[in-house]
Each structure stands twice: as C-alpha cells, then as structure tokens.
N, C-alpha and C positions, 0 to 999 in steps of 0.2 A: 096506676100500674102496680100490680102486686110484686112482692119481693122475688118470687120464683121467676117471673118474667124478666125482672131487672138482671138477675144473675144469668139467665139463659142467653140473653142477647149481649152479654158482656159489657153492660153499662154500669156496673157497680164500681164507682170511681171516686177517689178522693177529689171532690170538687163538683160533682153533678148535683149536689143537693142545694136547696135554696139558700142563698146568701154566702155560698162558699166558693163560687166559681172564680173569683178574682181577689187579689190582694187589695186592701184599701189604699186610696190615694194618700200620699205622705202628708198632705196638707189637711186631711180630714181629722177632726177631733178624734183622738184615739178610741175613746169609749163608744163612739157612735156605732162602730162595727159590731159591738156586742152589748148594746144597750138593752136588748130584749132578753138577755141571758138571765135565767132565774136559778141556775145551778152552775157551780164553778168547781173544777178540780184544780188544785194548786200543788205543784211540785217545786220545791226550793232546793237547789243544790249548793254545796259549800263554795264552789268556784267553777270556772269553765271546764276544768279537767277532771272534775269529780265523776266517779262512776256509781256512786250510791247517793240516795237522796230521800226526802221525806214527802209523802203525799197526804194532803188534807182535803176534806170536802166542805163546801159552803153552799148555803141557800140564801137567796135574796129575800129580805123581809118585805112583805107586801105593803106595810104601812109607810116605812121611811126609806126603803131601798137599800138599807145597810146589809152587809154580808154577815151571816151568822154561821159559826162553825157547826158542823154536823159530825157526830161520832168522834172516833179517835184517829190520831195520826198513824200512818202505816209506812214501813220501809219499802223502797223500790230500788231496782238496779237499772242503770242506764247504759248507753253505748260505751264501747271499749275505750273511746277517746274523749268522753265527756259530752259537752254540748256546744252549740254554735247557733247564731241567729238564724231563724228559719223564715219561711214565707207563709204567713197566715193572715189573721184578722188585724193584728197590730201593725203599726207603721214600721217601715224598714229602719233598721238600726245599722250604723256603719262602724261604731266603736266596739270592736270585738270580732271574734272568728265568725265566718259565714258558712252556713251549712252547704255541703257539696255531696254529690252522689259518691257513695263508697268511703266516706271519711270516718265512719264509725261514731258519729256524733248525733246526739238528740237535737232536734230543732228547738230553739228557745223562742218564746214569745207567747202570744195568745192565739188559740186555734179552735175552730169549731169541732165538736165531737161528732163524728160520723156514725155510720151504722155499726152494730155489733156483728160479730161473725163467730163461727165455731163449727165443731165437727158434728154436733147433734142436729136432728131435724128441727128442733125448736129450743128456745132458751127463755128463762124467766127474766125479762128485761122490758123496760119502757122504750127502748130504742128500736128502730127498725132492725130486724135480724136477718142475716144472710147465711144460710147453711152452706158450708163448703163441702165440695166433693173431690174425688180423685183428680178431676181435670181442672180444678180451680187454681189459678196462678195470680200473683200480683207482678206486673211487668216492671222490672227495675232496669230495663235497657234504655238508656237515654237515646233519644232520636227516634224511637219507635212511636208510631201514632197511638199506641196503647200505653205509653209510659205513665207510670203511677196509677194504673187502673187494675182493679181486680176483675178478671175475666174467666170465662169457661172455655177451655181449649176446644171443646167439642163444637162450640159455636163460632169461634173466631179462627179456628184452624191451628194445627200444630206449628206451622211456620210463624204464626203471629206471636207465639210465646217462646220462640227459639232464643236461647241465651238467657232467659229469665231464671233467676235463682230462688225466687220466693214462692215455693210450693205451699199452698194453703192447707194442706193436710200432711203435716210433718209426721203424724202418727202412722201414716201409711208407708212412709219411707223408713221409719224406725219405730218399732212398736212402743218403746218407752219414752218417746219424745212427745210430750203433751203440751208444749208451749203454745200451740195454736188451738188447743181444745176450746178455748173461749177468749174473746178479746173484743176490742173495738178500734175503729179507724180514727186516727188523729189527722185532721185535714190540713196537712202541710203540703205546700207547693201544689195547690189544687188545680192550677191551670197548666201544670206540667212543663214548667220552664226547664230547658235542657240542662242536665247535670245539677239541678237544684235539689235533688234528693227525693226519694220515693219510698212508698210502702212503709209508712210510719204508723205503728200501732201501739196500743197498750195490750199486753198479752201476759200469759203466765210465765213465771221464771222456771228455768231448769233447776237451778240452785240459787240460794240467796246471794252467792258470790259470783254467779255466772253473768258476765256482761252481755250486751246485745250488739247489734249492728247499728243501732240508733233508735230503738224502741224503748218504751218504759215497761219493765217487767215486774211482776209482783206475785205474791202468794195467791193460791186459788181462793182462799177465804176473802182476801181483799177484793179480788176481781168479782166474786159473787156479790159482795156488798155493793160495789159500784154499779154493776149491771142491774141489780134489783132496785137501785135508787134512781138511776138516770132515767129521764123522760124526754123523749124527742120534742114534745110540745113545750118544754121548758127551755129550749134552745141552749143546751149546756155547752160550756167552753172548757178547754183544757189549757192551763197556764203552766209553763216551765221556765224558770229563771234562776240564774245564780243569785245568791243572797244579796250581793252588793247591787246588782241590777234591780232586784225586787225593791230594795230600799229606795233606789233612785227614782223608780217609775211608779211606785205604789200610789201616790197621791194623784198624779196626772191620769193614770189608767184606772183609778178608782178600784184598786185591788183590796182584798180583805186585809185586816191587820193580822199579822202572823200570831 
C-alpha cells in the first residue's frame, strides 16, 4: 500500500508497522525486540526531571554486532516535565515515573522509529514519508478509537478528531511555527492503551530553550542529518533514558557505550 493511501484512509498510526503493534512480554529477553536493529538513536538525560539532553547516533557493525558512534553529539530539548517510563519495545519498568497522557514527559525506554512526516510533498529520507495536509491530525483524545493515530479528517470525519489538539500543520495555524515542518514518529504506546500517552514525535524546536509536551525537539540541521541517515530497512530504534538508568541497563539491553 503506498503512503498516500495510508494517509487517506487514516491508518498512519503509531503501531501499525511491522513489529510495533504490541509491547514485548516482560519475560522476553530485552534485546530480542530490537535484535534486528542496525541503527540506534540514543538520548541520555541527566535525570528524570531534565528538560535538556544529548542525542547521539550509532550503527551496528556487521562483523561483530558492536555499536559504532556516527557523527557528533547534538543537543535536544524534551518535555516540560522531563521523562517517564513509556510503553515500547523494552520491558516494562516499575521503578520510576510512568508516562501518562498530558503529563508533559517524554517516554523513556527503547522504541521503534516510525515514519517521517512533514509539510513538504516529499523529503530526503530513507524512512517512509507521510506528507501532512491541512486536515491532518494526531488524535490525543484517550478513549477515542483513533487514539494515538495520525489521520486525515477528510476521511475519518470532523467528529472523529473533535477534541484533538495535535494539528500536524502548525505552520497553517501560525505562519512562523515550523516545529512540524519535518520530523518522525517515535512508536510509544503503539497499541493505544488508554491514557498511556500519545503523539510522540521527534520534531524541530521552536527555540533551543523551548520545551515540548513530551516530544524530542532539535535544530533543523540535526533533524536533516537524522532523516538523511535513517533507513527503514535497518529497523532503527530510538532510546531515551536518564543517565543512571542507562548505566543500569546498558549491559542487559546491549546498548552502546556512551
């Protein structure tokens, strides 16, 4: 199915893509859920309440499977309240804050990288690309059958997006708001558990000190580099963890050495 049809029928969803529909069983070896990943984006925060962090890229060495750093580290800004354990590929964690709808926290853990999106008809990226239009919304209304889905209101109907606050063309609401000019989906809460948190993206920042509602925001140059580097066939994953949790889980989850 081509990307225009996916958007038109309103099926562009965090979780509709292969391997992302459910969270792994807690007894499953952690790395099994991302054993095929050959690209990894790592964001390490100082602590749970930090609103600024550092992003790094890694590729998996084909010979020995080791993670190799790619390029330079880049600054990013996070949710206004910091971060909390999310629902992704990594096993559920109970020691620490838990991500909830509207809490202003980034989900922490390991997540599949979903499709790229943006305002332009096309974009230079190895990810599936979904062009957003004036009727594109991400539904952040818990209890809606479209919760945590990007849809086209022309297809699903105006009532279906009633109450949603995530318009995907912010530039059409305010000409100088380019935060959603380009970005990609971070597959958190892919199966849409009620109040589990929704519409988690990597996108452009408004300013280097402007926090988000739970997304990871960055400079346009950083985003361009990521989008040009990421390849859907390499099963990329996105990792966000506070420094202490990264140190605790690094060996078991086979994460790169910082």
